[in-house]
N, C-alpha and C positions, 0 to 999 in steps of 0.2 A: 241801444240808443234810448236816452230818456229825454222827454220834452219838459222843460222847466217853465214854459209860458203858461201862466195861470191867469184867468180873468180877474181873480181876486188878489193878484200880486200887489205888493206895496208900490205906490207911484215911483219911488226911487228905482225899484227893480224893473218896472216897466220902462223907465227911461233908459236904463242900461241896455235892456233888450232891444229897444228901438234903435239905439246907437249902433248896433251890430247888424243892421238890416242892409241888404243891397236891394234897392228898389222897394218892393212890397213884401219881401221875404227875409227871413233871418239868414245871415251868412252861414255857410256850411263849411266845416273844417274836418279834415281827416287827420287823426292823430295815430301815428304808428310808433309804438314803443313796446319793447319786449319785457321790461320790468313792470309787472302788474301793479305794484304799489305806486310807482311814478306815473304810469299810464292813468291810474285813477285820479291822481292829483291833477294831472293835466286836463282830464275829462271834466272834473268838477270845477276847475278854474274857468275853463272856457264856457261851460254851461252856465256858471254863475255870472258870466259877463254877457250872456244872452245869445251865444252861438248855438247852432244845431251841430252836434258832435257825433261823429262815427269814430270809434276807437278800436284799433286792432293791435295784435301782439306779435305779428310776424311779417316779414317781407312778402311772403306768398299771399297772405290775407290783404295786405296793403295793395298789391298789384291787382288782385281780384276786385277790390273796391274801386280802385281808379278805373279799371277797365269797364266795369259795369256802369260807372257814372258817365263814361264817354260814348256809350252806345245810345244812339238817338231814340231807339224804340224800347229801351229797357224800362222806362218809366222811373229811373233813378236820377235824381238831380245831380248835376255836376258839382264838384267841390269848388269853393272860392279860395281855399288855402289848404296846403298840406304841411303838417309839422311831423317830421320823421327823424327817428334815431338813425344815426349813421350805420351802426352795426346791429343787426338783428338776425335771428334764424331766417334763412331764405332771402337775405338781402345784404348786399354790399352796397351801401348808399352811393358811393362815388361811381362805381361801375353801372349800377342801376340808373342813376340820374343821367349819366352820359348817354345811355341807351334811350331814355325817355325824353330827353331834352328836345329832340326834333319834333315832338308832337305839339302842334299849335293849340290843342285843347287843354294842355296841362296847365293847371293853375300855378300860382307862385308856390315855391317850396322853401321852407325853412328847415335846415338840418340842425339837429341837436346831437352833441357828442361828448363823451368823456375822453376822447382821443384826438382833440383838436391840435393841429400843428399849423404853422404858416403854409406848408405845402398842401395840407388837406383843405384849408380854407381857399387857397388859390385855385386848386383843382375843382372844388365845389362851385365856386363862382363862375369859372369857365364853363362848367357843365350846366349852369343855369340856376343854381340855388340863389335866392335873394339874400340869404343870411345864413351864417353858421354860428350857433351859440354853443359855448363851452359849458358843460355841466360842472358844477352847479351854476345856474343862472337865475336871475330874478324873474319870477313869474309875471310881475307887472310889466317888466321890459318886453317879455314875449307877447303879452296880450296887447300892449301899446303898438308893437310892431304889426301884429295881426290886424288891429283896427285900421292902421295906416294902409296896409296892403289890400284889405277888402274894400276900402273906400275908393281906391284907385281903379279906373277901368282896366280890365284884363286885356293886355295886348298880346296878340298871337306871337309866338316865338319865331 
């Protein structure tokens, strides 16, 4: 995880960063994507928009990161948003989301997929995903959605 907040950052970048704050802190997003090149694109895009980013490449690592962020005494801040590929090693997004959906501490989840169908989107919405984006998608659309989601108060499921 890299921190892109610099005291000498240009004013425009400082404005972008402050726009992604929740209260007095930067919004924190978990990106789970098994394609390393696309994961890096997502990481750099979100960091460039002022988010604190944790990026992982498997479902197992994603579940570990989510779990540690939900433990009150872990010292790890909770995520404000999760952006996850639907299919990764150790993760079937729909089954996993259905199992996680009952947890009131789970932040909003945006699923991204190259295998989107109407059935997948309907099942994902029923399981609690706030959006399903089909690859390829516009990165500005994703970050605009993220901005909207982190600006809203998180309501327990």
